[in-house]
N, C-alpha and C positions, 0 to 999 in steps of 0.2 A: 799692396804688398808692403809699402813703406810703413803703413800703420801697424802691421803685424810685427815688423822688426822692432819697432819702438815700444811694443807691449800694449798698444791701444787697441781696443776692440773696434770693429767697424761701426758700432752704434754710437761711439763718441764722435765729436766733430759737429757737422752741420745739423744732424738730427737732435743732438743734445742741446745745441744752441737754440734751435727752434722750440724745443720743449721748455727751456729756461725762459725764452722770450714770452711764450704763451703763459707761463706761470707768473711772470712779472706783469703781463697784461691783465691777468685775472686779479692780482693783488691791487693793481692800480685802479681798476674800475670799481672794485669793492671800496677801496679807500676814498675815492672821489664821491661815491654815493653816501658813505658813512659821514664824511665831512659835512655834506649838505644837511644830513639828518641831525648831526650834532649841533650845527648852527641853529636849526629850528628849535631843538631842545633847549639850548642855552638861552634862547629868546622866548622861552615858555610858549612855543607855538606847536600845536599838534600837527603831525603830518596830514591828518584828515582836514585840517583847516585850510591847507594849501592845495591838496589834491583830493581825490575822492576817498570815501571811507575805507574801501578795501584795497587801496593802492599799496603795492609792495615794490619799491624801486629796486631793491636788491635782486629779487626774482626777475624783474623785468630786464635789468641790465645783464644778468647771467644767462638769460634766454637768448641773448644776441651773440652769435658766433663771429660775426665780422667786425673788425675794429671800426670801420666807418659807421656801421649801425650803432655801435656802442657810443662813439663820439657824438653822433647825432642825438641819441637818447640822453646822454649826460648833459649836453648843451641845453636841450629842452627842459630837463629837470631843473637846472640852475636858472634858466630863463623864467620858469614859472615861480620859483622862489623869489627871484628879484622883482617880478611883477607884484607879487603879494606884499613884499616889504615896501616897495615904492607906493603901493596903494594907500599907505598910511595906517593900515590895520595893525602894524607893529611900529610903535613910536620909539625912535632911537633914544629919545630923552627918558622915556619910561623904562626902557630896558637898562639904561645906564643907572638910573636911580634905584631900580630893583636890585641890580648887581651890587650897588653900593650898600644897600641894606643887608644883603647877604654877606658881604665882606665884613661889615660891622659886627654882625652876629657871630661870625666865625672867629673874629679877632678881638673880641671885647676885652680880653685880659691883656692885650698888648699895650704897654704904656706909650708906644710910638704911634698908636692909632690916632690919626688926625687927618685933616683935609689933604695935606701935602702927601701923606703916605697913601691914602686912598687914590688920589689922582695918579700917583706913580704906578699903582697896581692896575689901574684901569686905562693907563696910557692916554690920559687927557689932561688938559690944563686945569689947575685948581679952581680958578674963577668960573670956568665953564661948568665944571662939576657942581660947584656950589649953586650956580644959577639953575641948572637943570634939576637938581634935587629940590630946590625951593619951589620951582615951577610945578613939579609933579606932586609933591607932598605938602606944599604950603607951610613948610617949617624950615628954618635955616639948618643946614647940614650940621654945623657945630652944635647947635642946640639939640638936635636929634641925637647925636652921639652921646652928649652929656645925659640926656633923659634916659637913653637906653642903659647906660652904665649904672645910673642910679636905680632904675627899675629892677635891674638884675641884682644889684646889691640888696635892695629891699627884699627880693625873693629869697636870697641867701639868708638874710636875717629871719625871715618868716619860717625858713626851714630849720632854724635853730643854730645857725653858725654864730659863735659868740666872739671870736677873735676879730676885732675890727680891722686890724692891720692886714690880716689874711683876706678878709672880705674886700678891703680896698684894693689889694693887689689882684684879686681875682677879677676885678672889673677895670683894671688898667690904671688905677691911681698909685703913684709912687709915694705920695705924702698922705699919711692917714689923717693929719689935721685938716688938710685941704679937702679930703674926702668928706670928713665930718661937716665941714662948713657948707659944702655943696649939697650934701644930703639934707641938712637942716633947712637950707634955702628952698630946696625942692619940696620937702614933705612937712616942713614946719616943726620938726622935732629932730633932735640929735640922734644919730644911730645908736648911741649908748642907751638912750632912753626909749628908743623904739622897741627894742627887744622886750 
């Protein structure tokens, strides 16, 4: 009776709380599975590499109605991912170096792109990043960044870009003279003559 006096329907209260808890539970279990799947994707690992070819962890976890069953399933899901990662099939140094290459490609026009900036983006020490990159690709990280900038600049010139200052800025050089010097050192010809 007290609920009717206060304008609340009998369906609010405990039943609504249970329904909200169940909705939160559904969101949480989906989020936990998606986090594991994103981890694999970020590390360029197919779900089928860790589990079997037709494995669908979202369907599996949603088929479980009891929280204890879900917890057990999710723990097993992550346990299998950890076993795979620890088996050495996914090298953390390789993943780090590949992520570094990806960041360089995405930020080539950033004049602040350097080892310190990359290390801060990847949450690692600069020296560690440089060592891992060199170990994985057999080229120093600083040299790789410079080569990538100059290769992309060369591609811009091949495509008909004529403003050297603009090309220099597009690949992260703030000084067009320094850009020309580096370009000539890399390709044996000044960018003004290359066109």
